[in-house]
C-alpha positions in Angstrom: 0.0 0.0 0.0 1.3 3.4 -0.9 1.9 5.7 2.1 0.6 9.2 1.3 2.1 12.1 3.1 0.2 15.0 1.5 -2.1 16.8 3.9 -4.7 18.0 1.4 -6.1 14.5 0.5 -6.6 13.8 4.3 -8.4 17.0 4.8 -10.7 16.2 2.0 -11.5 12.9 3.6 -12.0 14.4 7.1 -14.3 17.0 5.7 -16.7 14.2 4.7 -16.2 12.1 7.8 -18.6 11.5 10.7 -17.1 8.7 12.7 -13.5 9.2 14.0 -11.6 7.1 16.5 -8.1 8.0 17.9 -5.8 5.5 19.5 -3.2 7.2 21.6 0.0 5.9 23.3 2.8 7.0 25.5 4.2 9.4 22.8 1.5 12.0 23.2 2.1 12.1 27.0 5.9 12.2 26.6 5.4 15.5 24.8 3.9 16.8 28.1 7.1 15.7 29.9 5.7 12.6 31.5 8.3 9.8 31.6 7.4 6.2 30.6 8.4 5.0 34.1 10.1 2.1 32.4 13.8 1.7 31.6 16.4 4.0 33.2 14.1 7.0 33.3 11.6 5.1 35.3 14.0 3.7 37.9 12.6 4.4 41.4 14.9 3.7 44.3 16.3 0.3 43.2 13.2 -0.9 41.5 11.9 -1.1 38.0 8.3 -0.8 36.9 8.2 -4.5 35.9 9.0 -5.3 39.5 6.4 -3.0 41.0 3.4 -3.0 38.7 2.2 -6.5 39.6 -0.5 -7.9 41.8 2.0 -10.2 43.6 4.2 -7.1 44.5 1.1 -5.3 45.8 0.1 -8.3 48.0 3.6 -8.6 49.3 4.1 -5.0 50.2 1.2 -2.6 49.5 2.9 0.3 51.2 5.9 0.1 48.8 3.7 -0.1 45.8 1.6 2.9 46.9 4.8 4.9 47.7 5.8 4.4 44.1 2.4 5.3 42.7 2.2 8.3 45.0 5.6 9.4 43.5 4.3 8.9 40.0 1.1 10.8 40.7 3.1 13.7 41.9 5.1 13.8 38.7 2.0 13.4 36.5 0.0 15.9 38.5 2.6 18.6 37.8 2.3 18.2 34.0 -0.3 19.7 31.7 -1.9 18.6 28.4 -0.3 19.7 25.2 -1.6 21.0 21.8 -2.1 17.4 20.6 -4.5 16.7 23.5 -6.2 20.0 23.0 -6.9 19.3 19.3 -8.4 15.9 20.1 -10.7 17.5 22.7 -11.8 20.1 20.2 -12.5 17.5 17.6 -15.0 15.9 19.9 -17.2 18.9 19.0 -16.4 18.8 15.3 -17.2 15.3 14.3 -20.6 13.8 15.1 -19.1 10.5 16.5 -15.6 11.0 18.0 -13.9 8.7 20.5 -10.4 8.5 22.0 -9.0 5.1 22.9 -5.9 5.5 25.1 -3.3 3.3 26.5 -2.2 6.1 28.9 -3.3 6.2 32.5 -2.4 9.9 33.2 -5.8 11.5 32.6 -4.4 14.2 30.3 -7.2 13.7 27.8 -9.8 14.5 30.4 -7.7 17.4 31.6 -7.7 18.8 28.0 -11.5 18.5 27.9 -12.2 15.2 26.2 -15.2 13.1 27.4 -15.6 10.2 25.0 -12.6 8.2 26.2 -11.9 4.5 26.6 -9.0 3.9 29.0 -7.6 0.5 28.1 -5.1 0.4 31.0 -7.1 2.3 33.6 -6.4 5.6 35.3 -3.8 6.5 37.9 -6.2 9.0 39.5 -8.8 6.3 40.3 -8.6 3.9 43.3 -10.3 0.5 43.4 -11.4 -1.3 46.6 -9.8 -4.7 46.8 -12.9 -6.1 48.6 -15.9 -4.3 47.0 -14.4 -3.5 43.6 -15.8 0.0 43.9 -13.9 2.8 42.1 -13.3 6.3 43.4 -11.4 9.2 42.0 -8.7 10.9 44.0 -6.4 13.7 42.7 -4.6 14.3 46.0 -0.8 14.5 45.8 0.6 13.3 48.1 -2.1 10.9 49.3 -3.3 11.5 52.8 -2.8 7.8 53.7 -0.3 5.2 52.4 -1.5 2.7 51.7 -5.1 4.1 51.3 -8.1 2.2 52.6 -11.7 2.1 51.5 -13.9 4.6 53.4 -16.8 2.3 53.2 -15.4 -1.1 54.3 -11.8 -0.4 55.4 -10.2 -2.8 52.8 -7.1 -1.8 51.0 -7.4 0.3 47.9 -5.3 -0.4 44.8 -4.6 1.8 41.8 -7.3 1.3 39.2 -4.7 0.3 36.5 -3.9 -2.8 34.6 -0.8 -4.4 36.0 1.6 -6.8 34.2 -0.1 -10.2 34.0 -3.6 -8.8 34.3 -6.2 -8.8 31.6 -7.9 -5.7 30.2 -11.5 -5.0 31.2 -13.4 -7.1 28.6 -16.2 -4.6 28.3 -13.8 -1.8 27.5 -11.9 -3.9 25.1 -15.1 -5.0 23.3 -16.1 -1.4 23.0 -12.7 -0.5 21.6 -12.9 -3.1 18.9 -16.5 -2.2 18.1 -15.5 1.5 17.6 -12.4 0.6 15.6 -14.3 -1.7 13.2 -17.1 0.9 12.7 -15.2 4.1 12.3 -14.5 5.9 9.0 -11.1 7.3 10.1 -8.7 6.1 12.7 -5.8 8.1 13.9 -2.9 6.2 15.6 -1.0 8.7 17.7 2.2 8.3 19.6 2.1 4.5 20.0 4.8 2.0 19.1 2.0 -0.4 18.1 3.6 -3.4 19.7 1.6 -3.9 22.8 -1.4 -6.2 22.4 -4.3 -6.1 22.2 -4.2 -2.3 21.5 -1.9 -2.9 18.5 -4.7 -4.9 16.8 -7.2 -2.0 16.9 -5.8 -0.2 13.9 -5.8 -3.5 12.0 -9.4 -3.9 12.8 -10.1 -0.5 11.4 -8.1 -1.2 8.3 -9.9 -4.5 7.7 -13.2 -2.6 7.9 -12.0 -0.2 5.2 -11.4 2.8 7.5 -8.8 5.3 6.6 -5.8 4.8 8.9 -3.7 7.9 9.8 -0.5 7.3 11.7 1.3 10.1 13.6 4.6 9.0 15.2 8.3 10.1 15.0 9.4 6.6 13.8 7.9 3.9 11.7 5.9 1.2 13.5 4.4 -2.2 12.7 1.2 -0.2 11.8 3.0 1.9 9.1 2.5 -0.6 6.2 -1.2 -0.5 6.9 -1.6 3.3 7.2 -3.1 5.3 4.4 -1.4 8.4 5.7 1.8 8.3 7.8 3.2 11.5 9.3 6.6 11.5 11.0 6.8 13.9 13.9 5.2 14.9 17.2 1.4 14.9 17.7 1.7 18.4 19.3 3.0 19.6 16.0 1.1 17.6 13.4 -2.4 17.5 14.9 -2.6 21.4 15.1 -1.5 21.5 11.5 -4.3 19.2 10.5 -6.7 21.1 12.6 -5.7 24.4 11.1 -6.3 23.1 7.6 -9.7 21.7 8.7 -10.6 25.1 10.1 -9.7 26.9 6.8 -12.1 24.6 4.9 -14.8 24.4 7.6 -14.2 27.2 10.1 -17.7 26.8 11.7 -17.4 23.1 12.2 -20.6 22.7 10.2 -21.1 20.5 7.2 
């Protein structure tokens, strides 16, 4: 498949599009200064993320795990959304059916003003009761209690995120595939496209004849399937696309 890099043909397609889905990965958050918390940059004390983000580690030492998440929440809480997040929030008002599917847990899409969001890996600002499975939102940094406990039953709370070895929420995953297979255009933004099952979502869109648009600094396994492939940062490219859309359709009306 030929990879087209011209902007005008994409704008023409978007001008006629009603159903858009965007899959975002760590790259769009990295532009806001959020580290991946893996590898050297994610080293905390003497631990790596792979050693801490597991249920077994939490059961063994919940205080240690919550100290790490409290540290992460502090870093994430000090960051703000970037122009890429802002454009996606604005597009929610532009397209009749617009959804963001994100692999990120930082909540920056919500902070930018997006509402139609599926969080594949959870949200670091949400806490889940280990007994009742109830979910609450808490943006305190630092947390008032480590480890935190459920105000209703007193059981331990855990971060509402998907840890290594855990399965994604089946209802969220099902919705993600349903949106991907029914959209007209899918943007794949800032993701390496190697982590499953998220990496299969663009393929589902492509199989359903959707236009696939990749925005990433480097080629990925999705690149051969993309109709448009833009090399660069989401914070640079998405505003360019939005600017062209505004020139053609400044009111957002069809």
